N, C-alpha and C positions, 0 to 999 in steps of 0.2 A: 776515871770520873769527867762526866760530860760538862763542859763549861756551862755555867748559869747566868743566861741574859738578863740583865735587870729590865725589869717592865717600866717602862714611862707612863705614867698616869698625871694627866693635867687637870687643876680645877680651871674653873672658868676665868677668874682673874690672871692666872700665870699665863693661859693660853694666849688672852689678849695682849699681855705686856711682850710675849715672844713675838707675836705677830706684827706688833708695834716695832720692835727691834729690826724684825726682818725687812720692812718696808721704808722705814723712816730715812732719808738721805743724810741724817747729821749721826747716824749710828756707824761706829767704826766697822768697816769691811769685814773684818775676822770676827767680832761679836755677833753680826747680822747674819753671817754664814753659819756661824755654831747654833743661833737659834732656829734658822730653816731646818738645821740638821735636826734637832731635838723636835721640832714639830713634825718630820718626817717620822722619826722615832715612835712619836705617840700615835701614830696612823699604823703602827705596825708594820712598817716597812723594813725589811730586812737589811742589817748592817752593810752588807755587800752592795744592795740596791741604794743607801743612803750614800755611801761612799761614792759611787756613778755619778749620782744625780749633784751632788756638792762639790766633788772633785778631792775630796779627802782620801785617804787611805782607809782600809778597814780598820788598822790598828788606831788611828786617829780618832775615827768614828767610835770605837769601843771606850776610848779615853774621854771623849764628851761625854758618852753617856755614864761613864763612872763619875764624872764631874759633876754633872746635874744631878744624879741621883743623890750624893752626897751633900751638895753645898746649894743646890737650886739654880735660880738664875745668876748668882752672884758666882757661881763655879764658872761661868762662862766667860766672864771677863778676862782680858790679856792680864797674864800673870807678869808681874815685875821682873825686869831683866837686868843683869849685871850690866856695868859699863857706866858711861856718862849719863845722868839723868836728863830727861826730856827740858830743853830750854824754851818750849813754847807752851804757854798755858792752854788748858783745854778751852777756854773760852775763846782765845784767839785762834785756836785751832777749828773751833765751829764757825767764826766769823769767815775763815779763808773759805770752808766749805760752803757757806750759805751764799757768799759772794760768788762763788764759780756756778751757783746754780740760776743766777739773775744775770739781765743782761749786762755787758761791759758798756763803759762811757761811750757817749757819743762819739760816733765816726770809727768805731773798732766793731768788728764781726764777732771776735771771740776773745775770753780771755787768755793771756800768756802768762808764764811765771813769772816773767819780770814786772809785767802790768800790775799783777795781783800782789807781787812784793811790795811795789811803790805805794799801793793804797793800802795794804795792812802793816806795813812796817817790820817785816820779816824777811828774811834772803830768799832770794830764788829757789836756791836749793831745798830749802824748808816747805816752800810752797809745793815743791814736786813732790816731796816725801808725804805731805798731806794728801794732796790728789792722788797719789799711787795708793795709799793706805785706803781712800775711800772709792776707789775705781773711777775717778773722775778724769776723763780726756776730752777737754774743751778743744784741742786742736783737731779733733776729730769729727766727720759730718759723714751721715749716711741719708741716703734719699728714700722716697717712697712715692708711689703715684697711684691713684683711685683713677679707674675707669668709669666714664661717665654714660659708656653705652647703654642704653635702655635695655637691651638685650644681652647684656653681658653673661647673667647666669645661663641662659640658654647656650651661648656661644662655648663658655667655659665648659660646661657639662659635654658638650659636642665635641671638643676637640681633645680634651684629656680622655674622653670615652674612646676616642680613636686610638690615643697613645696606650692606654691601659689594655683594651680589648677590643683589637683592630679585628674587622670583618674578616673573616673565614675566605680563603682563595681571593683576597683582594689585596690591592698594594696601597700603602699609606706613605706618602712622600709629603715633606715640608719644603716650601717654595717660597724664595724671596729674591730682590735683587739687592745686591749691594753697588752701591751707586758712587761715582766719583772717586774711583780709585785713583791715586795720582801717581804716574810715571815720574819718578823723581830720581835724579841723576846725581850722586855726589860729584863735586869739584875734583876731589882726589879720590885714587884708588883706597879701598880700606887696608889698614894696616892689620896683619891677619895676629890672632892669638899667640901668646907665646907663654912659657912657664912663668907664673907670678905675674903675668900683665894681662888683662882683658883686651880682645880686639877693639880697634880704634877706626873712627870714621870722622870725615870733615862735619862740621856744623852746616857748611855752606852747600847748598844742591840748586840744581837747575829744575825748572817745571818742563815736561817734555808732553803733557796731555793728560787726559783721562778717560777711563774706561769703566763701563758698569759690568758687574757680574750675575748673571741669572744662576741660580743653585737650585738644586732638588736633591734633599737627603732623604734616603730611602729609609724608615724607621727599622724595618725589622732587620736589615743587613748593615746599615751604615753606609751604605754605598752612594757616591755623589755624582749627579750629573751637572755638568756645567757649561756654559756658554757665555762669552764676554760680547759686548755689544758696544757701539761707540754712544747709543742713547737709550733710554729708558721709557719707552712710549708704549700706548696699547698693542701697537704692530709688533713691536719687539717682545713683549709678554706673549702676543699670540703665537708668534713664531717659536718662542721656547715650550709652549704648550703642545705645538704640534710635533716637536721632538719628543716631548715625554710620550704623547699618543703613539708614536713610533717605536719607542723602546718598551713600551710595555703592551703592545698590539695584542688585543684580543682579551685583555684582563680588565676587571673592574679597578678603577684608579679612583683614589680620595685624596686631593691636593689641600694642605692644609697652608693657608696664607693670610696677610694682614687687608686691611681695606683700602689699600693705595687705589686712586681712581683707574690706573691704568690696568686693572685686574677684572673691571667691570664695565669696560666700554662696550657698545653696541655688537662691534664685530666680535668682539670675544663672546658674547652672551649668544650671538647667532649661531657661531661655531659649537658652542657646548649644546646649545638645543639639538642639534645633529648627531649629537654622542653622548646618550644618555648613561653610559658606563663610567664618564667621568664626573665626579661630583666634587664642587668646591665647597671646602668649611673655611670660615672667616674667623679670626681671632678677634676679640672686643677692640673697640676703638681704643687706643693709647696702651696697647696690650701687646704689642708684636714680640715681646720678651717670651710670650708662649708659644711662640714659633721655634722649634728645635733648632732649625737651621741658623739662627741666630747664633747658637752655641757654635757651630762650626764656621762661621765667618770670623768669630773671634779667634779661634785657633790658626785658621788661614791668616791671619792680620799678624799674629805673633810669630807664626813659624816661617811664614813665607814671604810677606809683603813689607813689613816695617823694616827690616835690616837690609832691604835690597837697594840697588842701584840700577836704573834702567834708562838706557840712552834714548830709547823710542817706545811709543804704545805697543807696537807689535813684539818689542822685547817684554814688555811686561805681560801680554797676553799668554806668550809662549811660555814664561815662566810659571803663570798660574796653572796652565794647562799641565804643565810637568807636576806640578803638586797636586794637582786633582788625581793624576794617573798614579803618582807615588802613594796618595791616600788608599785609592781603591784597591791596590794590592793587598793591603791588610787593613780593611775599614773597620772602624770601631762604632758600634751602633750606640746610641744613647739612650739610656733607661730612665723612663719618667715614673716617679715615685708618689709625687703629690697627689692626694684626692682632689675631685672638685670642690667639695665643700671647705677644704683646707684653703685653697687658692680663694674662693668665693669671699671667705670672713677677711681675707687680708687686701683683696684688690678691690672689691665692690664696697662702695660707701652706701650705706642704707640711709633711706630719706626717713628724716624725724618729723 
């Protein structure tokens, strides 16, 4: 016999209450999550899809459907548990949540469990449990940034269009320079990893100079062309462009790069005018993250530079060159997935 799936139909008042429970910061996270699941069920979303969107298992989704069909909103509340009863009143728990969503006392940047415990008269472990139940994490901080470039939308569509739909029979490369890479030398040799013990190094180091790395990431293959330089001037950038010109001789070349002043010097402009097959595509101001070579720079830092010890700049340059050779033995292309409209919606602040 086929399983009968209960149909969820909501009247206006019930829907409004479920929506309130879902978005209210004072609603226990479990109750808000179950309210969201019911709202999805009412939209005829399948049980498997509801489970994927809410993090429940299909069995839990089925149980929530049954509880709501039999008891309504009351059936979504947390069931009493065995064991020691709660020692914090609902009002005090709501105060802990409300305070966590407000600015902390003057001089503090964020609440801690002990600061909150002192203010509300409960233990810091109780504060931790309340915050955990409501998915509150005052210690965490995320960043965001809007570009103020008046041509931001045009540039985003141009650059992302190259990533998603590269021109036929042309090469697309992302170019940038990683400046001021330090040749740091540890004052003692690193102690190697042993069973049960991580590798160890001294905190002290000597500074032996700086170097800048110009790199070009080929979008289609993931291959990297790199060149170290003592400086990062317009002349250095032009020298690297000439190297790219030799590497991709006779092929149309599209270069994605940021708005650094060294990328638009008169010498660079004059050289490009004589080579119409090379096209520069600039990322918006304050949006260099749109350049995919930045992701490769992060890999280079983690895998090659950060844990190294370099007695001279020459040793650092040789080390970076060896890493690029190693990378190109089995290059990994980066695949862009975001559509331009999704990026514009998040990165471009609309004027009001």
